[in-house]
N, C-alpha and C positions, 0 to 999 in steps of 0.2 A: 683582454682579461679584466681591465679596469671597469669596463662597462658591465661585464658579467657580475663582478663583485658588487657594484653599485645596485644592480637589479636584484641580486639576492638579498642585499641589506635592506632594500626597500620592501621586498616581499616579507622577509622575516620580522621586520619591525612592525608589521600590521598586527592589530589586536586579534584578528581572526586566525592568524597563524598559530596562536597559542593552542588552538584545538589540535593542530597537527602534532605539536610537542606533547600534549597530554595523551593522544592516541599512541604515539611511538613509545612514550614512557610506559604506558599501560601494557603494550605488547611485550616490551622487554621484561617488565615485572612478571607478567603471566607466563612468559616462556621459561623463566627461572623457577617459578612456583609449580608449574605443570609442564614438564618437557614435551608432552604430547600436544601442547597448544599450537605450536607452529608446524603442524602437519597438514597435508592436503585434505584429509578427511575432516579435520577440525575447521579449516577454512571453508570447505564446502558446506558444513553444517551451519556455520555462522552466516554465510551468504544466503543459504536457503531460508534461514529463519528471519532474515530482514528484507527479503525481496518484495513482499507485498507492501510493507511499510514504506519501502523506497519508492515504489510506483506511486503510492498515495502522496508521498512527500513532493514528488516532482509536480503532480497536478496541483497540490495545494500551494506550491511555490508560485506557479503561474497565477493562481487566484490572488495570492497575497500581493504580488507585484502589481496586479491590476486594481488593488485596493478593495478586494472582496474576500470572502471566506465561505466555507461550507461546513456546517456542523454535522451534516448527514452522511459524510463519506464512510464512516464505519458501518452504518446501517445499510448504506448502498452496497458496500462490499459484502456484507452478510447476505443480503437478498440476492445479489448476483451469484455468489457462491452456492447458495441454497438452490437457486434455479438450475445452475449447472449440475449440481449433485443429483437433484430430483430427476432431471431428464436423463442423465447418464445411468442412474440406477434403474430406470424404466426401459432401457434397451436402446436409447437413441445413440447414434454414433458420437463418440467423444468430441470430435471437432465441432459437430453441430450443437452439442450440449454446451460447450464452451462459448460458441457464438451466441447462443440464446442467453447465457449469463451476461456476456458483454453487452448484448443488446438491451438487456434489462437495466444495467447500470447506465447505459447511454440514454435510455428513455427517462430515467429518474433525473439525470443531469439536464436533459432538455426541458423537462417539466419545471425543475427548479429555476432554470434560466428564464423561461417564459414568465413564470410568476414574478420574478424579480424585475425583469426588463419591461414586460408588456403591461402587467397589472400594477407594478410599482410598489410592491410590498418589500419592506426591508429584507436584505439577505439573511440577517440574523434570525428574524422571525420565521421567514420561509423555510430555512434549512433546519431550524429547531423543530418546527412542525413536521417537516418531511422526515426527520429523524424518528420522531414518535410514531408516525404512520408506518414507516418501513419496519421499525422494530415490532410493531403489532402484526404487520403482514407476515414477517418471518415467523413469529410465534404461531400464528394461525396456520400457515402452510406446513410448518414442521411439527406442529402439535407439541412443541417443546422437546422433541426427540431428535437425536442425531440421524442423519440419513446414512443408511448402511447399504450393503450389497452393491457397492460400486464395482464396475467391471475392471478386470486387471489392467486393461489399456489405460484407464483413467489414473490408476495409482502409479503406473510406470512413468508418467509424464515428468515427474520431478526428479527422476534418477538420471 
């Protein structure tokens, strides 16, 4: 029991643990302010709203640990999502459309990696330029409009 208490004290004395305190206090406060906050549907909505940012955060964490960063992740996400939506709206099978969107993001990552490692251009400059190129590409492909007429199978994936 003494070892367990010492381990808990070591863990809770860390500065990072303050985030856990803040999150727990926020949840308690929100549950009093809005009783529907701690429901299954509310938790599902919160998790669905942060799932894409969480996936990006995992990838960015790996880059940051390696001493690099990528400014083009948002634009890469937009292009991959657009490619997926365009192919799904044109009658391609939903898994194939998703695969093509993922392949697009992978290709952008490979291009960024090759420019940084093989050509030797700084990651900041490379990914900043790629961000601009991808934003322009998304605007050209979409014409500035939302992609509509997605098949029902595509919209059911998130439920």
